[in-house]
N, C-alpha and C positions, 0 to 999 in steps of 0.2 A: 207086446208086438203091435197091438192096435195103437198104443200111445206113440210109438216111434213112427208109425204110418201117418198119424195126425200131425206130428211135429214136422215131418218131411213135407207134407202137403202145405202146411202153413208157411214153411220156409220158402217153398217154391212160389207161393203167392206173394210173399214179401219181396223176393228177388224180382218177380215180374212187375210188381208195383213200383219198385225203385227204378227198374230199367225204363218203365213207362214214364215215370216222373222225369228222369234224366233226359229222355227224348223229347219231352214236352217243354222243358225249360230251356230257353236260349238267352244268353247274355251277350248283348251287343255293345261294342265300344262306342265312345262318343262320335267317332268319325264313320260309323257303320250304320246302314239301314237294312231292314229285312223286307224284301218283297214277298208277300204271302200269297200262296195259291191254295184254294180250297177245292178239292176234287178237280184240279186242273184249271180252275177259273181264278182270275186275279181278284183278290178280296181286300187288298190294302197294303200300305207300307207302315211298318212299325219300327220302333227304336228311336234313340239308343236306350240302353238299360236292359231290364229284365222283361222278357216277353214269354208268353205261353202259347204253344201251338198244339193241335190235336194230332198225335202221331198216326201215320197211315192215312190221314184224311187231308192234312195240310202240309204243304212243302214250303220251305223257306229258301230264298236266294239272297245271299249276303252281297251288298254293294258297298264298295269303299268310296267315300265321298271326298277324300283328300285330293289335293292337286297332284296330278301325275306328270311325269317328265317322259316324253317320248322322243327318242333319238331317231331321226329320219335317215335311213341309209343314203349313201352317196348316189346321186342321180346324174346321168348323162344328159346335158341340156345343150341345145343348139340355140345360140342367141340370135337376135334379129339381124345382126351383121354377120351371121354364118360362122361364128366362132364356137368350137366345141369345148365345153368346160364340164367339170364334175363339181357338183354342189351338194353339200349336206347341211342339215338344219336340225334344230331342236324345238319341240313344241311343248307348251305347258297348257294343260287343260284339266277340267274336273267335271264330275257328274253332278248336274244340278237337279235332275229328276230321275230318281232311281227306278220308277215305274217304266218310263219310256226307254231308259238305257238297258232294261232287261227284256222288255217286250218287243220294242221296235227293231232291235238289231241283235243278231246272235252273239257276236263278240265285239263289243264296242272298242276295245283296245286295237284289235286287228283292223277293224273297219276304219278307225281314225288314222291308223298308220298308212293304210293303202290310199286313203283319200288324200292324206298329206303329201304323199309321193307324187300323185298325179297333179295335184294343185301346184306343187313346187315347180314341176316341169312346165305346166301351162302358163303360169304367171311369168317366170323368168324367161321363157321363150319369146315373150313379147317385148323384151328390153335388150338393148345393146350391152356389150361387155363393160364399157365405161360406166354405165348406169348400175350394173351389178356390183362394181367395185366401189363406187362413190356414193350411191344412194341406197344403202342397205336399210336404213330406217324406213324409207318409203316402201321398199319392197316387202319388208317384214310386216308393215301395217296392211298392205294389200293382201298378202297371203293370209294373215290372221282374220281379216274381215270376211274373206271368201270362205275359209274353213269354218268359221263360226256360223255363217249363214247356212252352210250345208249340214253341220252337225247339230243344229238346233232341234231338228225333228227327232234326234236320238236323246234329247235331254242333256246334251254335253255343251259346255261353254269353253271355247278356246280363248284363253286369256292373253297368250303371248306366243310369238314365233320369232326365232332368232336364226339367221343364216350364219353358220359357223365358218365354213371355208368355201372359197371359190378357187378351184385348182385349174390352172392352165398349163398345157404342155410346154416344154422348153422352146420349141421352134416358134410358138406363138408369143412367148415371153420376149424373145429376141425381136420379133416383128413389132411388138408393142413398144419396146424400148427405142427402136429406130423411128417409129412414128412419133413418139414423145420428143425425141431429139429434133426431128424435122419441125415439129410444132413449135418448140422453143426457138429455133433459128428463125422461123417465120415471124414469130412475135417480136423477136429482137430487131429484125429488119423493118417491120412495120413501125415499131417505136422509134427507130432511128430516122426513118423517112418522115414520120410525123414531127420529130424534133427539127429536122432540116426545113420542113415546110413552115413551121412556126418561126424559126430563126429568119427565114427569108421574108416572111410577112413583117416582122419587126424591123428588119433592115430597110424594107421598102417604106414603111411608115416613117422611119428616121430620115431617109433620103427626101421624102416628100416634105417633111417639116423643115429641113435645112434648105431645100430649094426655095421655100417661100420666104425665108429670112436669110440674106447673105451674111449677116452678123453671126448667126448660129454656125454657119460653115467655117467662118474664121476662128471662132472659139474652139471648134472641133479640131482644126489644124493645130492650134496652140496646145491643146490638151494632148494630142498625139505626140507632138514634139517633146513635151515634158516627160511623157512616159518613156520614149526612146532614149532621152538623155539620162534617165535614171539607170539604164542598163550598162552605163560606163563604156560605150562604144567609142573607139578612137575617131571614126569617121561616120558622119551622118549625112546621107543624101535625102533631102526632103523636098518635095515640090512646093514651090512658093506660089501662093494664090495671087492672081493678078489683082483681085479686089483689094487685097491687103496692100499691094504695092501702090495702087492708086490712092489708098487712104494715107499711106506714109508720105507720098509725094505731095499731097494736099496740105500737109501740116507745115506751117511757116515757122522758121526758127525764131526763137525769142532773142531779141536784141538786148544786149546789156546796156544799161543806163549808167553813164558816167556821171 
């Protein structure tokens, strides 16, 4: 009876020792770090690999050091030109300092998400709708730099921000289409007017050149006559230059020598 009691006692000790050993041994993956607290005070960051802690005295908080993808919910944004749009984005970030990510903020995932939403509204509200649609790379960089500066105290690095969608209601889409059509018509009229002005300048230059040399005017008349004759018209009415008539009148006929 006493032997059975001894065996039971030693069995309990073995089980207690194995449970204590299991609680003391922690295995961390390559991308994990353990923030260790001893009697409530921070005593270091350990890992990856095998680490040993004192059960009941030391507590461990595991921190994932991999890049995380955070989908920012759609936000209602009023642009600088008073257009209401819904914008959503995605953020890529990672924990660079496990100690600060655990001690400085209660839940760094939630904190980063809330900060991203307010930053998205703040930055986009300073820009017009055209800039939101055409300058996304610049806006992405501005949001990323601002987020990264604010999350640095938490030991978090925001590596990239991508605006996914900028949704505009149908009435505003029609207004934008009308505005774009008006802008195209305006540009076409401006280009046409510029072409007319350039053509007028060239004609003026040509007139000034021909006015300085009467022979140039006569050559121009002859060239125009040649072009009209090539069109196979039955009747051609062409103004005859007086200078050319004087030139022809001044030419003496050649007498044949017998």
